[in-house]
C-alpha positions in Angstrom: 260.2 246.4 35.8 263.6 247.6 34.7 263.5 251.4 34.3 266.3 253.2 32.4 267.0 257.0 32.4 268.5 258.5 29.3 268.8 261.8 27.5 265.9 262.4 25.0 266.5 262.3 21.3 264.6 264.0 18.4 262.9 260.7 17.7 261.3 260.8 21.2 259.5 264.1 20.5 256.1 262.7 19.5 256.0 260.7 22.7 257.2 263.6 24.7 254.4 265.7 23.3 251.9 263.0 24.3 253.2 263.1 27.8 253.1 266.9 27.9 249.5 266.7 26.8 248.8 264.2 29.5 250.3 266.7 32.0 248.2 269.5 30.6 245.0 267.5 30.9 245.9 266.7 34.5 246.6 270.4 35.2 243.1 271.2 33.6 244.6 273.2 30.7 244.9 271.0 27.6 243.9 274.0 25.4 247.1 275.7 26.5 249.4 273.3 24.6 249.8 275.0 21.2 253.3 274.1 20.2 253.6 272.0 17.0 255.7 268.9 16.7 258.0 270.7 14.3 258.4 273.7 16.7 259.1 271.3 19.5 261.7 269.3 17.7 263.4 272.5 16.4 263.5 274.0 19.9 265.2 270.9 21.3 267.3 269.6 18.5 267.7 272.4 15.9 270.6 274.8 15.3 270.0 276.6 18.7 268.5 274.1 21.1 266.9 275.7 24.1 265.7 272.6 26.1 267.0 269.2 27.1 265.1 266.3 28.6 265.7 263.1 30.4 263.3 260.2 29.7 262.4 257.2 31.8 261.9 254.0 29.8 260.3 250.7 30.6 261.8 248.6 27.8 261.4 250.8 24.7 258.4 252.7 26.1 258.9 256.2 27.4 256.9 256.4 30.7 258.2 259.7 32.1 260.0 262.9 31.3 261.9 265.7 32.9 262.3 268.7 30.5 264.5 271.6 31.5 266.6 274.5 30.3 269.1 277.1 31.7 267.6 280.1 33.3 269.7 283.1 34.2 268.9 285.1 37.3 270.5 288.5 37.7 270.4 287.9 41.5 271.5 284.2 41.5 273.3 283.5 38.2 272.7 280.3 36.1 270.0 278.0 37.4 268.3 275.0 36.0 264.6 275.5 35.3 262.5 272.3 35.3 259.7 273.1 32.9 257.8 269.7 32.8 258.2 266.7 35.0 255.8 263.8 34.6 255.5 260.1 35.0 252.5 258.6 33.1 249.6 257.8 35.4 249.9 254.0 35.2 253.6 254.1 36.3 253.2 256.5 39.2 254.1 255.4 42.7 256.9 253.1 41.5 259.9 255.3 42.2 260.3 256.5 38.6 259.7 260.1 39.5 262.5 259.9 42.0 264.9 258.5 39.4 264.1 261.3 37.0 264.2 264.1 39.6 267.5 262.8 41.0 268.9 262.8 37.4 267.9 266.4 37.0 269.4 267.3 40.3 272.6 265.6 39.2 272.6 267.6 36.0 272.3 270.8 38.0 275.2 269.8 40.2 277.4 268.7 37.2 276.9 272.0 35.5 277.6 273.8 38.7 274.4 275.8 38.5 273.6 278.1 41.4 270.2 276.4 42.0 267.1 274.9 40.4 263.6 276.3 40.0 260.2 274.8 38.9 256.6 275.5 39.5 253.9 273.4 41.1 250.2 274.2 41.2 249.0 274.9 44.7 246.3 272.3 44.5 248.6 269.5 43.3 249.1 267.9 46.7 250.8 264.7 45.4 253.5 266.8 43.6 253.9 269.1 46.7 254.3 266.0 48.9 256.9 264.7 46.5 258.9 268.0 46.5 258.5 268.2 50.3 260.6 265.0 50.6 263.5 266.9 49.0 263.0 270.0 51.3 261.9 272.3 48.5 261.2 276.0 49.1 257.9 277.5 47.9 257.5 281.2 47.0 254.2 282.8 47.8 254.6 286.4 46.8 255.5 286.1 43.1 252.8 286.0 40.4 253.4 284.5 37.0 253.0 286.9 34.1 253.0 286.2 30.4 252.1 287.3 26.9 250.8 285.0 24.2 252.2 285.1 20.7 249.1 287.0 19.6 249.5 289.6 22.4 253.2 290.1 21.4 252.2 290.8 17.8 249.8 293.6 19.0 252.5 295.3 21.1 
């Protein structure tokens, strides 16, 4: 197996959405994936791209992704926010996640960000074990809050 890591292209978006859906199923929330392919492509490759992704390839097949964007903290400054990080199930345990994660860390260093953030579900012990190897910090006092598009329209 010869895994390559590269920056995602617009042509990769259908496969990226497949992997995002795989992650949503794993996280027991497939119904939460409501973005369309057109919206996804526009957000990543349109006039004002808001996300970037690295992909892991086995030959021509994308087997993993790390999708991220710039987050600004008024307390900390510019930080990289890792939105989705996944290696497809049949490729897990082969070091591909480490290759992808290390590439994202390198990006944060190259851009001189003041840090990096991401979320992990409290029951996802394999992911927690992975992040523990890097010495990750976990926050227990913050709750996630959100509005849906429908809620926004009613405000």
